[in-house]
N, CA, C, O and the ligand as a Tripos MOL2 file, in Angstrom:
@<TRIPOS>MOLECULE
protein
  269   267    68     0     0
PROTEIN
NO_CHARGES

@<TRIPOS>ATOM
      1 N           0.8330   -1.2080    0.0000 N.3       1 MET1
      2 CA          0.0000    0.0000    0.0000 C.3       1 MET1
      3 C           0.8700    1.2620    0.0000 C.2       1 MET1
      4 O           1.6260    1.5190    0.9370 O.2       1 MET1
      5 N           0.7430    2.0200   -1.0500 N.am      2 LYS2
      6 CA          1.4940    3.2690   -1.1090 C.3       2 LYS2
      7 C           0.6040    4.4210   -0.6710 C.2       2 LYS2
      8 O          -0.5780    4.4800   -1.0070 O.2       2 LYS2
      9 N           1.1870    5.3120    0.0690 N.am      3 LYS3
     10 CA          0.4230    6.4570    0.5550 C.3       3 LYS3
     11 C           0.3630    7.5610   -0.4910 C.2       3 LYS3
     12 O           1.3060    7.7590   -1.2570 O.2       3 LYS3
     13 N          -0.7470    8.2710   -0.5130 N.am      4 GLY4
     14 CA         -0.8400    9.4570   -1.3460 C.3       4 GLY4
     15 C          -1.4030    9.2350   -2.7340 C.2       4 GLY4
     16 O          -1.5910   10.1930   -3.4840 O.2       4 GLY4
     17 N          -1.6740    7.9970   -3.0890 N.am      5 ILE5
     18 CA         -2.2380    7.7520   -4.4090 C.3       5 ILE5
     19 C          -3.7600    7.9190   -4.3820 C.2       5 ILE5
     20 O          -4.3460    8.6150   -5.2120 O.2       5 ILE5
     21 N          -4.3690    7.2680   -3.4150 N.am      6 HIS6
     22 CA         -5.8130    7.4190   -3.2710 C.3       6 HIS6
     23 C          -6.1020    8.3920   -2.1400 C.2       6 HIS6
     24 O          -5.6630    8.1870   -1.0080 O.2       6 HIS6
     25 N          -6.8450    9.4580   -2.4500 N.am      7 PRO7
     26 CA         -7.1800   10.4130   -1.3870 C.3       7 PRO7
     27 C          -8.0940    9.7610   -0.3560 C.2       7 PRO7
     28 O          -9.0060    9.0050   -0.6910 O.2       7 PRO7
     29 N          -7.8280   10.0700    0.8820 N.am      8 GLU8
     30 CA         -8.6560    9.5100    1.9360 C.3       8 GLU8
     31 C          -9.8190   10.4450    2.2150 C.2       8 GLU8
     32 O          -9.6230   11.6380    2.4460 O.2       8 GLU8
     33 N         -11.0130    9.9110    2.1950 N.am      9 TYR9
     34 CA        -12.1850   10.7520    2.4110 C.3       9 TYR9
     35 C         -12.5340   10.8310    3.8820 C.2       9 TYR9
     36 O         -12.5760    9.8300    4.5970 O.2       9 TYR9
     37 N         -12.7850   12.0660    4.3070 N.am     10 VAL10
     38 CA        -13.1680   12.2950    5.6950 C.3      10 VAL10
     39 C         -14.4780   13.0680    5.7100 C.2      10 VAL10
     40 O         -14.9090   13.6140    4.6940 O.2      10 VAL10
     41 N         -15.1070   13.1050    6.8940 N.am     11 VAL11
     42 CA        -16.3070   13.9250    7.0270 C.3      11 VAL11
     43 C         -15.8830   15.3810    7.1030 C.2      11 VAL11
     44 O         -15.2080   15.8020    8.0430 O.2      11 VAL11
     45 N         -16.2880   16.1340    6.1050 N.am     12 CYS12
     46 CA        -15.8750   17.5280    5.9820 C.3      12 CYS12
     47 C         -17.0040   18.4410    6.4440 C.2      12 CYS12
     48 O         -18.1360   18.3290    5.9740 O.2      12 CYS12
     49 N         -16.6910   19.3430    7.3660 N.am     13 GLU13
     50 CA        -17.6960   20.3000    7.7930 C.3      13 GLU13
     51 C         -17.6170   21.5340    6.9090 C.2      13 GLU13
     52 O         -16.6160   22.2510    6.8930 O.2      13 GLU13
     53 N         -18.6990   21.7620    6.1760 N.am     14 VAL14
     54 CA        -18.7520   22.9000    5.2690 C.3      14 VAL14
     55 C         -19.4550   24.0590    5.9650 C.2      14 VAL14
     56 O         -20.5480   23.9020    6.5090 O.2      14 VAL14
     57 N         -18.8170   25.2160    5.9400 N.am     15 THR15
     58 CA        -19.4050   26.4060    6.5420 C.3      15 THR15
     59 C         -19.6710   27.4380    5.4610 C.2      15 THR15
     60 O         -18.7720   27.8300    4.7170 O.2      15 THR15
     61 N         -20.9180   27.8680    5.3880 N.am     16 CYS16
     62 CA        -21.2920   28.8860    4.4100 C.3      16 CYS16
     63 C         -21.1840   30.2650    5.0470 C.2      16 CYS16
     64 O         -21.2120   30.3980    6.2700 O.2      16 CYS16
     65 N         -21.0620   31.2840    4.2110 N.am     17 THR17
     66 CA        -20.9840   32.6460    4.7300 C.3      17 THR17
     67 C         -22.2750   33.0680    5.4340 C.2      17 THR17
     68 O         -22.2710   34.0060    6.2310 O.2      17 THR17
     69 N         -23.3840   32.3720    5.1380 N.am     18 CYS18
     70 CA        -24.6590   32.6930    5.7880 C.3      18 CYS18
     71 C         -24.7360   32.0760    7.1760 C.2      18 CYS18
     72 O         -25.6540   32.3670    7.9430 O.2      18 CYS18
     73 N         -23.7800   31.2310    7.4940 N.am     19 GLY19
     74 CA        -23.7640   30.6100    8.8130 C.3      19 GLY19
     75 C         -24.2500   29.1740    8.8130 C.2      19 GLY19
     76 O         -24.1270   28.4640    9.8110 O.2      19 GLY19
     77 N         -24.8030   28.7530    7.6860 N.am     20 HIS20
     78 CA        -25.2910   27.3770    7.5950 C.3      20 HIS20
     79 C         -24.1210   26.4060    7.5180 C.2      20 HIS20
     80 O         -23.1460   26.6210    6.7980 O.2      20 HIS20
     81 N         -24.2550   25.3300    8.2880 N.am     21 LYS21
     82 CA        -23.2090   24.3140    8.2660 C.3      21 LYS21
     83 C         -23.7960   22.9680    7.9010 C.2      21 LYS21
     84 O         -24.8950   22.6170    8.3300 O.2      21 LYS21
     85 N         -23.0640   22.2310    7.1160 N.am     22 PHE22
     86 CA        -23.4930   20.8740    6.8060 C.3      22 PHE22
     87 C         -22.2620   20.0220    6.5390 C.2      22 PHE22
     88 O         -21.1470   20.5250    6.4020 O.2      22 PHE22
     89 N         -22.4940   18.7410    6.4720 N.am     23 LYS23
     90 CA        -21.3430   17.8590    6.3210 C.3      23 LYS23
     91 C         -21.3920   17.0560    5.0290 C.2      23 LYS23
     92 O         -22.4420   16.5660    4.6120 O.2      23 LYS23
     93 N         -20.2450   16.9380    4.4220 N.am     24 ILE24
     94 CA        -20.1190   16.1410    3.2130 C.3      24 ILE24
     95 C         -18.8800   15.2530    3.3480 C.2      24 ILE24
     96 O         -18.1060   15.3800    4.2980 O.2      24 ILE24
     97 N         -18.7170   14.3770    2.4030 N.am     25 LEU25
     98 CA        -17.4790   13.6100    2.3830 C.3      25 LEU25
     99 C         -16.5030   14.3020    1.4530 C.2      25 LEU25
    100 O         -16.8160   14.5930    0.2980 O.2      25 LEU25
    101 N         -15.3180   14.5590    1.9760 N.am     26 SER26
    102 CA        -14.3250   15.2500    1.1730 C.3      26 SER26
    103 C         -12.9380   14.8090    1.6060 C.2      26 SER26
    104 O         -12.7730   14.0640    2.5720 O.2      26 SER26
    105 N         -11.9550   15.2830    0.8750 N.am     27 THR27
    106 CA        -10.5790   14.9850    1.2580 C.3      27 THR27
    107 C         -10.0590   16.0050    2.2650 C.2      27 THR27
    108 O          -8.9860   15.8430    2.8470 O.2      27 THR27
    109 N         -10.8720   17.0860    2.4600 N.am     28 LYS28
    110 CA        -10.4840   18.1060    3.4330 C.3      28 LYS28
    111 C         -11.4170   18.0600    4.6360 C.2      28 LYS28
    112 O         -12.6050   17.7810    4.4720 O.2      28 LYS28
    113 N         -10.9200   18.3230    5.8260 N.am     29 PRO29
    114 CA        -11.7530   18.2640    7.0240 C.3      29 PRO29
    115 C         -12.7120   19.4470    7.1540 C.2      29 PRO29
    116 O         -13.7740   19.3220    7.7640 O.2      29 PRO29
    117 N         -12.3400   20.5900    6.5830 N.am     30 THR30
    118 CA        -13.2290   21.7500    6.6260 C.3      30 THR30
    119 C         -13.2250   22.4570    5.2780 C.2      30 THR30
    120 O         -12.2680   22.3740    4.5080 O.2      30 THR30
    121 N         -14.3250   23.1540    5.0200 N.am     31 LEU31
    122 CA        -14.4520   23.8470    3.7500 C.3      31 LEU31
    123 C         -15.3200   25.0770    3.9600 C.2      31 LEU31
    124 O         -16.2910   25.0380    4.7160 O.2      31 LEU31
    125 N         -14.9690   26.1720    3.2860 N.am     32 LYS32
    126 CA        -15.7930   27.3750    3.3860 C.3      32 LYS32
    127 C         -16.3260   27.7240    2.0110 C.2      32 LYS32
    128 O         -15.5900   27.7470    1.0250 O.2      32 LYS32
    129 N         -17.6280   27.9970    1.9640 N.am     33 ILE33
    130 CA        -18.2480   28.3420    0.7020 C.3      33 ILE33
    131 C         -18.9880   29.6740    0.8230 C.2      33 ILE33
    132 O         -19.2700   30.1450    1.9250 O.2      33 ILE33
    133 N         -19.2950   30.2700   -0.3260 N.am     34 GLU34
    134 CA        -19.9530   31.5810   -0.3220 C.3      34 GLU34
    135 C         -21.4710   31.4480   -0.3280 C.2      34 GLU34
    136 O         -22.1730   32.2520    0.2860 O.2      34 GLU34
    137 N         -21.9660   30.4480   -1.0120 N.am     35 VAL35
    138 CA        -23.4070   30.2380   -1.0530 C.3      35 VAL35
    139 C         -23.7150   28.7610   -0.8520 C.2      35 VAL35
    140 O         -22.9300   27.8880   -1.2220 O.2      35 VAL35
    141 N         -24.8740   28.5040   -0.2570 N.am     36 CYS36
    142 CA        -25.3080   27.1230   -0.0970 C.3      36 CYS36
    143 C         -26.7670   27.0390   -0.5300 C.2      36 CYS36
    144 O         -27.3610   28.0430   -0.9230 O.2      36 CYS36
    145 N         -27.3380   25.8500   -0.4590 N.am     37 ASP37
    146 CA        -28.7320   25.6960   -0.8880 C.3      37 ASP37
    147 C         -29.7070   26.3800    0.0580 C.2      37 ASP37
    148 O         -30.8900   26.4960   -0.2640 O.2      37 ASP37
    149 N         -29.2390   26.8400    1.2280 N.am     38 LYS38
    150 CA        -30.1210   27.5010    2.1840 C.3      38 LYS38
    151 C         -30.2150   29.0010    1.9400 C.2      38 LYS38
    152 O         -31.2010   29.6300    2.3250 O.2      38 LYS38
    153 N         -29.2240   29.5680    1.3200 N.am     39 CYS39
    154 CA        -29.2050   31.0290    1.2090 C.3      39 CYS39
    155 C         -29.1700   31.5260   -0.2340 C.2      39 CYS39
    156 O         -29.3980   32.7120   -0.4700 O.2      39 CYS39
    157 N         -28.8970   30.6720   -1.1870 N.am     40 HIS40
    158 CA        -28.8170   31.1550   -2.5580 C.3      40 HIS40
    159 C         -30.2050   31.1900   -3.2090 C.2      40 HIS40
    160 O         -30.9370   30.2010   -3.1680 O.2      40 HIS40
    161 N         -30.5620   32.3320   -3.8090 N.am     41 PRO41
    162 CA        -31.8910   32.4680   -4.4200 C.3      41 PRO41
    163 C         -32.1630   31.4300   -5.4960 C.2      41 PRO41
    164 O         -33.3160   31.0800   -5.7480 O.2      41 PRO41
    165 N         -31.1200   30.9420   -6.1230 N.am     42 PHE42
    166 CA        -31.2880   29.9230   -7.1570 C.3      42 PHE42
    167 C         -31.9100   28.6600   -6.5720 C.2      42 PHE42
    168 O         -32.6640   27.9570   -7.2440 O.2      42 PHE42
    169 N         -31.5880   28.3850   -5.3280 N.am     43 PHE43
    170 CA        -32.1300   27.1920   -4.6740 C.3      43 PHE43
    171 C         -33.3870   27.4990   -3.8780 C.2      43 PHE43
    172 O         -34.3450   26.7260   -3.8880 O.2      43 PHE43
    173 N         -33.3780   28.6350   -3.1860 N.am     44 THR44
    174 CA        -34.4960   28.9460   -2.3060 C.3      44 THR44
    175 C         -35.7240   29.3710   -3.0940 C.2      44 THR44
    176 O         -36.8550   29.1070   -2.6860 O.2      44 THR44
    177 N         -35.4930   30.0420   -4.2410 N.am     45 GLY45
    178 CA        -36.6030   30.4910   -5.0610 C.3      45 GLY45
    179 C         -37.3330   31.6790   -4.4760 C.2      45 GLY45
    180 O         -38.3040   32.1590   -5.0600 O.2      45 GLY45
    181 N         -36.8780   32.1610   -3.3240 N.am     46 LYS46
    182 CA        -37.5510   33.2630   -2.6450 C.3      46 LYS46
    183 C         -37.3990   34.5660   -3.4180 C.2      46 LYS46
    184 O         -38.2800   35.4250   -3.3970 O.2      46 LYS46
    185 N         -36.2880   34.6940   -4.0840 N.am     47 ASP47
    186 CA        -35.9630   35.9490   -4.7260 C.3      47 ASP47
    187 C         -35.5740   35.7010   -6.1780 C.2      47 ASP47
    188 O         -34.6730   36.3490   -6.7110 O.2      47 ASP47
    189 N         -36.2600   34.7610   -6.8060 N.am     48 SER48
    190 CA        -35.8340   34.3210   -8.1290 C.3      48 SER48
    191 C         -35.9530   35.4230   -9.1730 C.2      48 SER48
    192 O         -35.1630   35.4800  -10.1160 O.2      48 SER48
    193 N         -36.9540   36.3090   -9.0020 N.am     49 ARG49
    194 CA        -37.1270   37.3640   -9.9990 C.3      49 ARG49
    195 C         -35.9530   38.3320   -9.9650 C.2      49 ARG49
    196 O         -35.4280   38.7290  -11.0040 O.2      49 ARG49
    197 N         -35.5540   38.7000   -8.7660 N.am     50 THR50
    198 CA        -34.4050   39.5930   -8.6140 C.3      50 THR50
    199 C         -33.1450   38.9230   -9.1270 C.2      50 THR50
    200 O         -32.3060   39.5570   -9.7670 O.2      50 THR50
    201 N         -33.0220   37.6560   -8.8470 N.am     51 ALA51
    202 CA        -31.8350   36.9170   -9.2500 C.3      51 ALA51
    203 C         -31.7260   36.8670  -10.7660 C.2      51 ALA51
    204 O         -30.6440   37.0350  -11.3280 O.2      51 ALA51
    205 N         -32.8610   36.6320  -11.4230 N.am     52 LEU52
    206 CA        -32.8580   36.5600  -12.8740 C.3      52 LEU52
    207 C         -32.5160   37.9130  -13.4850 C.2      52 LEU52
    208 O         -31.7840   38.0050  -14.4700 O.2      52 LEU52
    209 N         -33.0690   38.9670  -12.8700 N.am     53 LYS53
    210 CA        -32.8530   40.3190  -13.3630 C.3      53 LYS53
    211 C         -31.3760   40.6850  -13.3390 C.2      53 LYS53
    212 O         -30.8450   41.2430  -14.3000 O.2      53 LYS53
    213 N         -30.7320   40.3680  -12.2470 N.am     54 SER54
    214 CA        -29.3380   40.7650  -12.0820 C.3      54 SER54
    215 C         -28.3630   39.7780  -12.7010 C.2      54 SER54
    216 O         -27.1530   40.0070  -12.7010 O.2      54 SER54
    217 N         -28.8900   38.6840  -13.2250 N.am     55 GLY55
    218 CA        -28.0230   37.7090  -13.8780 C.3      55 GLY55
    219 C         -27.2860   36.8100  -12.9030 C.2      55 GLY55
    220 O         -26.3160   36.1450  -13.2650 O.2      55 GLY55
    221 N         -27.7540   36.7950  -11.6670 N.am     56 LYS56
    222 CA        -27.0670   35.9860  -10.6580 C.3      56 LYS56
    223 C         -27.1740   34.4990  -10.9780 C.2      56 LYS56
    224 O         -26.2260   33.7390  -10.7810 O.2      56 LYS56
    225 N         -28.3210   34.1050  -11.4630 N.am     57 VAL57
    226 CA        -28.5140   32.6870  -11.7670 C.3      57 VAL57
    227 C         -27.5670   32.2430  -12.8800 C.2      57 VAL57
    228 O         -26.9600   31.1730  -12.8300 O.2      57 VAL57
    229 N         -27.4680   33.1130  -13.8860 N.am     58 GLU58
    230 CA        -26.5720   32.7930  -14.9960 C.3      58 GLU58
    231 C         -25.1320   32.6710  -14.5270 C.2      58 GLU58
    232 O         -24.4090   31.7560  -14.9220 O.2      58 GLU58
    233 N         -24.7290   33.6070  -13.6780 N.am     59 ARG59
    234 CA        -23.3660   33.5630  -13.1470 C.3      59 ARG59
    235 C         -23.1550   32.3070  -12.3150 C.2      59 ARG59
    236 O         -22.1100   31.6590  -12.3750 O.2      59 ARG59
    237 N         -24.1730   31.9900  -11.5450 N.am     60 PHE60
    238 CA        -24.1000   30.8060  -10.6930 C.3      60 PHE60
    239 C         -23.9810   29.5470  -11.5400 C.2      60 PHE60
    240 O         -23.1700   28.6650  -11.2610 O.2      60 PHE60
    241 N         -24.8010   29.4830  -12.5740 N.am     61 LYS61
    242 CA        -24.7730   28.3200  -13.4630 C.3      61 LYS61
    243 C         -23.4030   28.1560  -14.1080 C.2      61 LYS61
    244 O         -22.8630   27.0530  -14.1980 O.2      61 LYS61
    245 N         -22.8610   29.2780  -14.5510 N.am     62 ARG62
    246 CA        -21.5700   29.2220  -15.2090 C.3      62 ARG62
    247 C         -20.4750   28.7710  -14.2420 C.2      62 ARG62
    248 O         -19.6030   27.9680  -14.5760 O.2      62 ARG62
    249 N         -20.5600   29.3270  -13.0200 N.am     63 LYS63
    250 CA        -19.5660   29.0210  -12.0050 C.3      63 LYS63
    251 C         -19.5180   27.5180  -11.7130 C.2      63 LYS63
    252 O         -18.4550   26.9350  -11.5000 O.2      63 LYS63
    253 N         -20.7070   26.9180  -11.7130 N.am     64 TYR64
    254 CA        -20.7590   25.5030  -11.3590 C.3      64 TYR64
    255 C         -20.9520   24.6010  -12.5730 C.2      64 TYR64
    256 O         -21.2340   23.4090  -12.4450 O.2      64 TYR64
    257 N         -20.7920   25.1980  -13.7550 N.am     65 GLY65
    258 CA        -20.8270   24.4030  -14.9690 C.3      65 GLY65
    259 C         -22.1860   23.8320  -15.3230 C.2      65 GLY65
    260 O         -22.2780   22.7580  -15.9180 O.2      65 GLY65
    261 N         -23.2520   24.5530  -14.9560 N.am     66 LEU66
    262 CA        -24.5890   24.0390  -15.2170 C.3      66 LEU66
    263 C         -25.1810   24.6170  -16.5140 C.2      66 LEU66
    264 O         -26.1800   24.1130  -17.0280 O.2      66 LEU66
    265 N         -24.5510   25.6760  -17.0310 N.am     67 ALA67
    266 CA        -25.0960   26.3220  -18.2160 C.3      67 ALA67
    267 C         -24.6010   25.6480  -19.4850 C.2      67 ALA67
    268 O         -24.9610   26.0640  -20.5860 O.2      67 ALA67
    269 ZN        -25.5690   29.7020    2.8620 Zn       68 ZN68
@<TRIPOS>BOND
     1     1     2 1
     2     2     3 1
     3     3     4 2
     4     3     5 am
     5     5     6 1
     6     6     7 1
     7     7     8 2
     8     7     9 am
     9     9    10 1
    10    10    11 1
    11    11    12 2
    12    11    13 am
    13    13    14 1
    14    14    15 1
    15    15    16 2
    16    15    17 am
    17    17    18 1
    18    18    19 1
    19    19    20 2
    20    19    21 am
    21    21    22 1
    22    22    23 1
    23    23    24 2
    24    23    25 am
    25    25    26 1
    26    26    27 1
    27    27    28 2
    28    27    29 am
    29    29    30 1
    30    30    31 1
    31    31    32 2
    32    31    33 am
    33    33    34 1
    34    34    35 1
    35    35    36 2
    36    35    37 am
    37    37    38 1
    38    38    39 1
    39    39    40 2
    40    39    41 am
    41    41    42 1
    42    42    43 1
    43    43    44 2
    44    43    45 am
    45    45    46 1
    46    46    47 1
    47    47    48 2
    48    47    49 am
    49    49    50 1
    50    50    51 1
    51    51    52 2
    52    51    53 am
    53    53    54 1
    54    54    55 1
    55    55    56 2
    56    55    57 am
    57    57    58 1
    58    58    59 1
    59    59    60 2
    60    59    61 am
    61    61    62 1
    62    62    63 1
    63    63    64 2
    64    63    65 am
    65    65    66 1
    66    66    67 1
    67    67    68 2
    68    67    69 am
    69    69    70 1
    70    70    71 1
    71    71    72 2
    72    71    73 am
    73    73    74 1
    74    74    75 1
    75    75    76 2
    76    75    77 am
    77    77    78 1
    78    78    79 1
    79    79    80 2
    80    79    81 am
    81    81    82 1
    82    82    83 1
    83    83    84 2
    84    83    85 am
    85    85    86 1
    86    86    87 1
    87    87    88 2
    88    87    89 am
    89    89    90 1
    90    90    91 1
    91    91    92 2
    92    91    93 am
    93    93    94 1
    94    94    95 1
    95    95    96 2
    96    95    97 am
    97    97    98 1
    98    98    99 1
    99    99   100 2
   100    99   101 am
   101   101   102 1
   102   102   103 1
   103   103   104 2
   104   103   105 am
   105   105   106 1
   106   106   107 1
   107   107   108 2
   108   107   109 am
   109   109   110 1
   110   110   111 1
   111   111   112 2
   112   111   113 am
   113   113   114 1
   114   114   115 1
   115   115   116 2
   116   115   117 am
   117   117   118 1
   118   118   119 1
   119   119   120 2
   120   119   121 am
   121   121   122 1
   122   122   123 1
   123   123   124 2
   124   123   125 am
   125   125   126 1
   126   126   127 1
   127   127   128 2
   128   127   129 am
   129   129   130 1
   130   130   131 1
   131   131   132 2
   132   131   133 am
   133   133   134 1
   134   134   135 1
   135   135   136 2
   136   135   137 am
   137   137   138 1
   138   138   139 1
   139   139   140 2
   140   139   141 am
   141   141   142 1
   142   142   143 1
   143   143   144 2
   144   143   145 am
   145   145   146 1
   146   146   147 1
   147   147   148 2
   148   147   149 am
   149   149   150 1
   150   150   151 1
   151   151   152 2
   152   151   153 am
   153   153   154 1
   154   154   155 1
   155   155   156 2
   156   155   157 am
   157   157   158 1
   158   158   159 1
   159   159   160 2
   160   159   161 am
   161   161   162 1
   162   162   163 1
   163   163   164 2
   164   163   165 am
   165   165   166 1
   166   166   167 1
   167   167   168 2
   168   167   169 am
   169   169   170 1
   170   170   171 1
   171   171   172 2
   172   171   173 am
   173   173   174 1
   174   174   175 1
   175   175   176 2
   176   175   177 am
   177   177   178 1
   178   178   179 1
   179   179   180 2
   180   179   181 am
   181   181   182 1
   182   182   183 1
   183   183   184 2
   184   183   185 am
   185   185   186 1
   186   186   187 1
   187   187   188 2
   188   187   189 am
   189   189   190 1
   190   190   191 1
   191   191   192 2
   192   191   193 am
   193   193   194 1
   194   194   195 1
   195   195   196 2
   196   195   197 am
   197   197   198 1
   198   198   199 1
   199   199   200 2
   200   199   201 am
   201   201   202 1
   202   202   203 1
   203   203   204 2
   204   203   205 am
   205   205   206 1
   206   206   207 1
   207   207   208 2
   208   207   209 am
   209   209   210 1
   210   210   211 1
   211   211   212 2
   212   211   213 am
   213   213   214 1
   214   214   215 1
   215   215   216 2
   216   215   217 am
   217   217   218 1
   218   218   219 1
   219   219   220 2
   220   219   221 am
   221   221   222 1
   222   222   223 1
   223   223   224 2
   224   223   225 am
   225   225   226 1
   226   226   227 1
   227   227   228 2
   228   227   229 am
   229   229   230 1
   230   230   231 1
   231   231   232 2
   232   231   233 am
   233   233   234 1
   234   234   235 1
   235   235   236 2
   236   235   237 am
   237   237   238 1
   238   238   239 1
   239   239   240 2
   240   239   241 am
   241   241   242 1
   242   242   243 1
   243   243   244 2
   244   243   245 am
   245   245   246 1
   246   246   247 1
   247   247   248 2
   248   247   249 am
   249   249   250 1
   250   250   251 1
   251   251   252 2
   252   251   253 am
   253   253   254 1
   254   254   255 1
   255   255   256 2
   256   255   257 am
   257   257   258 1
   258   258   259 1
   259   259   260 2
   260   259   261 am
   261   261   262 1
   262   262   263 1
   263   263   264 2
   264   263   265 am
   265   265   266 1
   266   266   267 1
   267   267   268 2
@<TRIPOS>SUBSTRUCTURE
     1 MET1         2 RESIDUE 1 A MET
     2 LYS2         6 RESIDUE 1 A LYS
     3 LYS3        10 RESIDUE 1 A LYS
     4 GLY4        14 RESIDUE 1 A GLY
     5 ILE5        18 RESIDUE 1 A ILE
     6 HIS6        22 RESIDUE 1 A HIS
     7 PRO7        26 RESIDUE 1 A PRO
     8 GLU8        30 RESIDUE 1 A GLU
     9 TYR9        34 RESIDUE 1 A TYR
    10 VAL10       38 RESIDUE 1 A VAL
    11 VAL11       42 RESIDUE 1 A VAL
    12 CYS12       46 RESIDUE 1 A CYS
    13 GLU13       50 RESIDUE 1 A GLU
    14 VAL14       54 RESIDUE 1 A VAL
    15 THR15       58 RESIDUE 1 A THR
    16 CYS16       62 RESIDUE 1 A CYS
    17 THR17       66 RESIDUE 1 A THR
    18 CYS18       70 RESIDUE 1 A CYS
    19 GLY19       74 RESIDUE 1 A GLY
    20 HIS20       78 RESIDUE 1 A HIS
    21 LYS21       82 RESIDUE 1 A LYS
    22 PHE22       86 RESIDUE 1 A PHE
    23 LYS23       90 RESIDUE 1 A LYS
    24 ILE24       94 RESIDUE 1 A ILE
    25 LEU25       98 RESIDUE 1 A LEU
    26 SER26      102 RESIDUE 1 A SER
    27 THR27      106 RESIDUE 1 A THR
    28 LYS28      110 RESIDUE 1 A LYS
    29 PRO29      114 RESIDUE 1 A PRO
    30 THR30      118 RESIDUE 1 A THR
    31 LEU31      122 RESIDUE 1 A LEU
    32 LYS32      126 RESIDUE 1 A LYS
    33 ILE33      130 RESIDUE 1 A ILE
    34 GLU34      134 RESIDUE 1 A GLU
    35 VAL35      138 RESIDUE 1 A VAL
    36 CYS36      142 RESIDUE 1 A CYS
    37 ASP37      146 RESIDUE 1 A ASP
    38 LYS38      150 RESIDUE 1 A LYS
    39 CYS39      154 RESIDUE 1 A CYS
    40 HIS40      158 RESIDUE 1 A HIS
    41 PRO41      162 RESIDUE 1 A PRO
    42 PHE42      166 RESIDUE 1 A PHE
    43 PHE43      170 RESIDUE 1 A PHE
    44 THR44      174 RESIDUE 1 A THR
    45 GLY45      178 RESIDUE 1 A GLY
    46 LYS46      182 RESIDUE 1 A LYS
    47 ASP47      186 RESIDUE 1 A ASP
    48 SER48      190 RESIDUE 1 A SER
    49 ARG49      194 RESIDUE 1 A ARG
    50 THR50      198 RESIDUE 1 A THR
    51 ALA51      202 RESIDUE 1 A ALA
    52 LEU52      206 RESIDUE 1 A LEU
    53 LYS53      210 RESIDUE 1 A LYS
    54 SER54      214 RESIDUE 1 A SER
    55 GLY55      218 RESIDUE 1 A GLY
    56 LYS56      222 RESIDUE 1 A LYS
    57 VAL57      226 RESIDUE 1 A VAL
    58 GLU58      230 RESIDUE 1 A GLU
    59 ARG59      234 RESIDUE 1 A ARG
    60 PHE60      238 RESIDUE 1 A PHE
    61 LYS61      242 RESIDUE 1 A LYS
    62 ARG62      246 RESIDUE 1 A ARG
    63 LYS63      250 RESIDUE 1 A LYS
    64 TYR64      254 RESIDUE 1 A TYR
    65 GLY65      258 RESIDUE 1 A GLY
    66 LEU66      262 RESIDUE 1 A LEU
    67 ALA67      266 RESIDUE 1 A ALA
    68 ZN68       269 GROUP 0 **** ****
């Protein structure tokens, strides 16, 4: 068994700028993100009209390769 070839997955605590925290499996123990499904209008749908107007959804899609 050689070390460093296969990344070891750990439970990663992700912290969003909105304060929401959740856990995923990652190679890093902690991760910080700018938006999550709890605060981004693209997911919440609360402010979708504003988001569409300002092009936030498009930017978001591009950022995550969804467009
Ligand atoms: Zn968030």
